[in-house]
C-alpha positions as CSV (number, residue, x, y, z in Angstrom):
1,X,-3.7,10.1,25.6
2,X,-5.8,9.1,22.6
3,X,-6.3,5.4,21.9
4,X,-5.5,5.7,18.2
5,X,-3.6,8.1,16.0
6,X,-4.9,8.6,12.5
7,X,-2.2,9.9,10.2
8,X,-3.3,11.5,6.9
9,X,-0.6,12.6,4.4
10,X,-1.7,15.6,2.3
11,X,-0.3,16.8,-1.0
12,X,-2.3,18.8,-3.5
13,X,-5.6,17.1,-2.8
14,X,-7.9,20.0,-2.0
15,X,-10.7,18.6,-4.1
16,X,-10.8,15.4,-2.1
17,X,-9.5,16.4,1.4
18,X,-12.8,17.6,3.0
19,X,-14.6,14.4,2.3
20,X,-11.6,12.5,3.8
21,X,-11.4,14.5,7.0
22,X,-15.2,14.5,7.4
23,X,-15.2,10.7,7.2
24,X,-12.8,10.6,10.2
25,X,-14.9,13.2,12.2
26,X,-18.0,11.0,11.5
27,X,-16.5,8.0,13.2
28,X,-18.6,6.2,15.8
29,X,-15.4,5.9,17.9
30,X,-14.1,9.3,19.2
31,X,-11.0,8.6,21.3
32,X,-8.5,9.5,18.6
33,X,-6.2,12.2,17.3
34,X,-6.1,13.2,13.7
35,X,-2.7,14.2,12.4
36,X,-2.9,16.0,9.0
37,X,0.6,16.1,7.4
38,X,0.7,18.8,4.8
39,X,3.6,17.7,2.6
40,X,4.4,21.0,0.8
41,X,1.1,21.3,-1.0
42,X,0.8,24.1,-3.6
43,X,-3.0,24.2,-3.7
44,X,-5.4,25.1,-0.8
45,X,-4.8,21.9,1.0
46,X,-3.0,23.6,4.0
47,X,-5.8,26.1,4.4
48,X,-8.3,23.3,4.5
49,X,-6.2,21.5,7.2
50,X,-5.9,24.7,9.3
51,X,-9.6,25.4,9.1
52,X,-10.4,21.9,10.5
53,X,-7.7,22.2,13.1
54,X,-9.5,25.3,14.5
55,X,-12.8,23.4,14.7
56,X,-11.7,20.3,16.6
57,X,-9.0,19.9,19.3
58,X,-8.3,16.4,18.3
59,X,-6.8,17.6,15.0
60,X,-3.1,18.5,14.7
61,X,-1.5,19.8,11.5
62,X,2.1,19.3,10.5
63,X,3.3,21.7,7.7
64,X,6.5,20.5,6.1
65,X,8.5,20.8,2.9
66,X,7.7,18.2,0.3
67,X,9.3,14.8,1.1
68,X,6.8,12.3,-0.4
69,X,4.2,10.0,1.0
70,X,6.7,7.9,3.1
71,X,8.2,11.0,4.7
72,X,4.7,12.4,5.5
73,X,3.6,9.1,7.1
74,X,6.9,8.9,9.1
75,X,6.5,12.6,10.3
76,X,3.0,11.8,11.5
77,X,4.1,8.6,13.2
78,X,6.9,10.5,15.0
79,X,4.5,12.6,17.0
80,X,1.7,10.0,17.3
81,X,0.5,9.5,20.9
82,X,-2.0,6.6,20.4
83,X,-1.5,3.0,21.4
84,X,-2.6,2.2,17.8
85,X,-1.9,3.9,14.5
86,X,-3.9,4.1,11.3
87,X,-2.8,5.5,8.0
88,X,-5.4,7.1,5.7
89,X,-4.6,8.5,2.3
90,X,-6.0,12.0,1.9
91,X,-7.8,11.4,-1.4
92,X,-9.8,8.4,0.0
93,X,-12.3,8.1,2.8
94,X,-13.4,5.6,5.4
95,X,-16.6,4.0,6.6
96,X,-18.1,5.4,9.9
97,X,-17.3,2.2,11.9
98,X,-13.7,1.7,10.9
99,X,-12.0,2.9,14.1
100,X,-14.5,1.3,16.4
101,X,-14.4,-2.1,14.5
102,X,-10.6,-2.2,14.5
103,X,-10.1,-1.2,18.1
104,X,-12.7,-3.8,19.2
105,X,-11.0,-6.6,17.1
106,X,-7.5,-5.7,18.3
107,X,-8.5,-5.7,21.9
108,X,-10.6,-8.9,21.6
109,X,-7.8,-10.9,19.9
110,X,-4.7,-9.2,21.4
111,X,-3.4,-8.9,17.8
112,X,-0.7,-6.4,16.7
113,X,-2.4,-5.9,13.4
114,X,-5.9,-6.0,12.0
115,X,-6.7,-6.2,8.3
116,X,-10.1,-5.4,6.8
117,X,-11.9,-5.5,3.4
118,X,-11.9,-2.5,1.0
119,X,-14.3,-0.8,-1.3
120,X,-12.6,-0.1,-4.6
121,X,-14.4,3.0,-5.9
122,X,-14.4,4.1,-9.6
123,X,-15.6,7.7,-9.7
124,X,-15.7,7.7,-13.5
125,X,-18.6,5.2,-13.5
126,X,-19.8,5.7,-10.0
127,X,-19.4,2.0,-9.1
128,X,-17.8,0.0,-6.2
129,X,-16.4,-3.4,-5.9
130,X,-15.2,-5.2,-2.8
131,X,-11.7,-6.5,-2.3
132,X,-12.1,-9.2,0.3
133,X,-9.7,-11.0,2.5
134,X,-9.9,-14.8,2.5
135,X,-9.3,-15.1,6.3
136,X,-12.0,-15.5,9.0
137,X,-12.5,-12.7,11.5
138,X,-13.3,-15.3,14.2
139,X,-9.8,-16.7,14.0
140,X,-6.4,-15.3,14.9
141,X,-3.4,-16.0,12.6
142,X,0.3,-16.1,12.6
143,X,2.7,-16.0,9.6
144,X,4.5,-19.0,10.9
145,X,1.3,-21.1,10.5
146,X,0.0,-19.3,7.5
147,X,3.0,-18.3,5.3
148,X,0.6,-17.9,2.3
149,X,-0.5,-14.6,3.9
150,X,2.5,-13.0,2.1
151,X,0.7,-13.9,-1.2
152,X,-2.8,-13.0,-0.1
153,X,-2.9,-9.7,1.7
154,X,-2.7,-6.3,0.1
155,X,0.5,-4.3,0.2
156,X,-1.5,-1.2,1.2
157,X,-1.0,0.5,4.5
158,X,-4.6,1.8,4.6
159,X,-6.5,-1.4,5.1
160,X,-4.7,-2.2,8.3
161,X,-4.6,-0.8,11.8
162,X,-1.4,-1.5,13.8
163,X,-0.1,-1.4,17.4
164,X,2.3,1.6,17.2
165,X,4.9,-0.4,19.1
166,X,5.2,-2.7,16.1
167,X,6.9,0.1,14.2
168,X,8.7,1.6,17.1
169,X,10.2,-1.5,18.7
170,X,11.4,-2.9,15.3
171,X,12.7,0.5,14.1
172,X,10.5,0.3,10.9
173,X,9.6,3.3,8.9
174,X,8.4,3.8,5.4
175,X,11.3,4.1,2.9
176,X,12.0,7.7,2.2
177,X,11.6,9.1,-1.3
178,X,10.2,5.9,-2.8
179,X,7.1,4.9,-4.6
180,X,5.5,1.5,-3.8
181,X,6.6,2.2,-0.2
182,X,3.9,-0.2,1.2
183,X,5.6,-3.1,-0.6
184,X,8.8,-2.3,1.3
185,X,7.1,-2.0,4.7
186,X,3.9,-4.2,5.0
187,X,5.6,-7.6,4.8
188,X,8.4,-6.6,7.2
189,X,5.7,-5.7,9.7
190,X,4.0,-9.0,9.0
191,X,7.1,-11.0,9.8
192,X,7.2,-9.4,13.3
193,X,3.6,-9.6,14.1
194,X,2.8,-12.3,16.7
195,X,-1.0,-12.2,16.1
196,X,-2.9,-11.1,13.1
197,X,-6.7,-10.4,13.1
198,X,-9.1,-9.8,10.3
199,X,-12.5,-8.0,9.8
200,X,-14.7,-9.4,7.1
201,X,-16.3,-6.1,6.2
202,X,-15.3,-3.3,3.8
203,X,-14.3,-0.3,5.9
204,X,-12.2,1.8,3.4
205,X,-13.1,3.5,0.2
206,X,-10.2,3.6,-2.2
207,X,-10.5,5.9,-5.2
208,X,-9.0,3.8,-7.9
209,X,-9.2,6.1,-10.9
210,X,-8.2,9.5,-9.5
211,X,-6.1,11.4,-12.1
212,X,-2.5,11.3,-11.1
213,X,-2.8,8.1,-9.1
214,X,0.7,6.6,-9.1
215,X,-0.7,3.1,-9.9
216,X,-1.7,4.5,-13.3
217,X,1.7,6.1,-14.1
218,X,4.8,5.0,-15.9
219,X,8.0,7.0,-15.4
220,X,11.4,6.4,-13.9
221,X,9.9,6.0,-10.5
222,X,8.6,2.6,-11.6
223,X,12.0,1.2,-10.9
224,X,11.3,1.7,-7.2
225,X,9.3,-1.5,-7.2
226,X,12.6,-3.3,-7.5
227,X,14.0,-1.3,-4.6
228,X,11.0,-2.2,-2.4
229,X,11.2,-5.9,-3.2
230,X,14.9,-5.9,-2.4
231,X,14.3,-4.1,0.9
232,X,11.8,-6.9,1.8
233,X,14.1,-9.7,0.7
234,X,17.1,-8.3,2.5
235,X,15.0,-7.9,5.7
236,X,13.9,-11.5,5.6
237,X,17.4,-12.6,5.0
238,X,18.8,-10.6,8.0
239,X,16.0,-12.1,10.1
240,X,17.0,-15.6,9.0
241,X,13.6,-16.1,7.5
242,X,14.3,-15.9,3.8
243,X,14.6,-19.6,3.0
244,X,11.5,-20.4,5.1
245,X,9.4,-18.0,3.0
246,X,11.3,-18.3,-0.3
247,X,8.3,-19.4,-2.4
248,X,6.0,-16.8,-0.9
249,X,8.6,-14.0,-1.4
250,X,9.2,-15.1,-4.9
251,X,5.5,-14.8,-5.7
252,X,5.3,-11.4,-3.9
253,X,8.2,-10.0,-5.8
254,X,7.4,-11.4,-9.2
255,X,3.7,-10.5,-9.1
256,X,4.4,-6.9,-8.2
257,X,7.1,-6.6,-10.8
258,X,4.8,-8.0,-13.5
259,X,2.1,-5.5,-12.5
260,X,4.6,-2.8,-13.2
261,X,5.6,-4.4,-16.5
262,X,2.0,-4.2,-17.6
263,X,2.3,-0.4,-17.5
264,X,4.5,-0.6,-20.5
265,X,1.5,-1.3,-22.7
266,X,0.8,2.3,-23.5
267,X,4.3,3.8,-23.3
268,X,5.7,5.2,-26.6
269,X,9.3,5.5,-25.4
270,X,10.7,2.2,-26.8
271,X,14.2,2.6,-25.2
272,X,12.7,3.3,-21.8
273,X,10.4,0.3,-21.9
274,X,13.1,-2.1,-23.3
275,X,15.5,-1.0,-20.6
276,X,12.9,-1.4,-17.8
277,X,12.1,-4.9,-19.1
278,X,15.7,-5.9,-19.2
279,X,16.4,-4.6,-15.7
280,X,13.3,-6.3,-14.3
281,X,14.1,-9.7,-15.7
282,X,17.8,-9.4,-14.6
283,X,16.5,-8.8,-11.1
284,X,14.0,-11.7,-11.3
285,X,16.5,-14.3,-12.7
286,X,19.2,-13.2,-10.2
287,X,16.9,-13.8,-7.3
288,X,14.8,-16.7,-8.7
289,X,16.6,-18.4,-11.5
290,X,13.8,-21.0,-11.8
291,X,11.2,-18.3,-12.6
292,X,8.3,-18.6,-13.5
293,X,8.1,-21.9,-11.6
294,X,6.6,-21.3,-8.2
295,X,4.5,-23.0,-5.5
296,X,1.9,-20.2,-6.2
297,X,0.6,-19.4,-9.6
298,X,2.4,-16.2,-10.7
299,X,0.6,-15.8,-14.1
300,X,-2.9,-16.2,-12.7
301,X,-4.6,-13.4,-14.6
302,X,-5.7,-13.3,-18.2
303,X,-2.7,-12.6,-20.5
304,X,-0.2,-12.7,-17.7
305,X,1.8,-15.3,-19.7
306,X,2.8,-12.4,-22.0
307,X,4.7,-10.7,-19.3
308,X,6.6,-13.7,-17.9
309,X,9.1,-13.7,-20.8
310,X,11.2,-10.6,-21.9
311,X,11.4,-11.5,-25.6
312,X,7.7,-12.3,-25.8
313,X,6.8,-9.1,-24.0
314,X,8.9,-7.0,-26.4
315,X,7.3,-8.6,-29.4
316,X,3.9,-7.9,-28.0
317,X,4.7,-4.3,-27.3
318,X,6.1,-3.9,-30.8
319,X,2.8,-5.4,-32.2
320,X,0.7,-3.0,-30.1
321,X,2.7,0.0,-31.4
322,X,2.2,-1.2,-35.0
323,X,-1.5,-1.5,-34.5
324,X,-1.8,2.0,-33.1
325,X,0.0,3.5,-36.1
326,X,-2.3,1.7,-38.5
327,X,-5.4,2.7,-36.6
């Protein structure tokens, strides 16, 4: 049985896929299985997966109808044989020591989850910046003692390795058919993790400016951010932990919603943006009527103050549209 299962969802990423797979095959740790989940790709992605499958017995390919990123991850997880599981997005790649570093830290600390730093790569200008964690790799943490972790760690699935049983025993899967699926999953896992470890080294290369990246888009799927926040809130409530982590969950929910509200800046459909703004603030005030008051600073970035009030935001967007017409 392999020690770790690496699951890679694949959908129309033929241009990026070989570099991703090669980065796994170049790992200094070799006791793994690589599960490539072709999620109904219409380009040559499946052919690429099959060609690698023929070359290396550690590679398994699932070919399925399109169901989205969550469904692809869940499909890979369902057949995973490793004690640990790692999710890698097929348009990104990893540093050669990722698997080795994670396995060593998990075994050393007895943690259920290890979180590491990330390179954020901008292909358009060929530059990298490091997204660092604030926690020490020489320590082991619990959410009970460090509730602020909810406000500090990335939503992303791909800068973490997990004990597979953390998903299986708690019946946690990625929400089907939804965007922002990590937001509806990561913090549910965090609540159930007895020991959390860190690695103070960037091990993942995230391609931030790939065309078609969901983080750059604004369409009706942007409403999924509210669904994912609600899933997390409901889960903490059912676990009897909502009141304990109220301020942290407020920050988590509001910051992610505000990030989606920022996408309205370049949208020309006035009715669509106004509706989204109204729904977002209805959701915020329903859950946190004292917003924007919070133990943690919600409007911490430049110009965030614009997005914390619906009337102010609508005036700002109207002004932007006027300036564009005059330009």
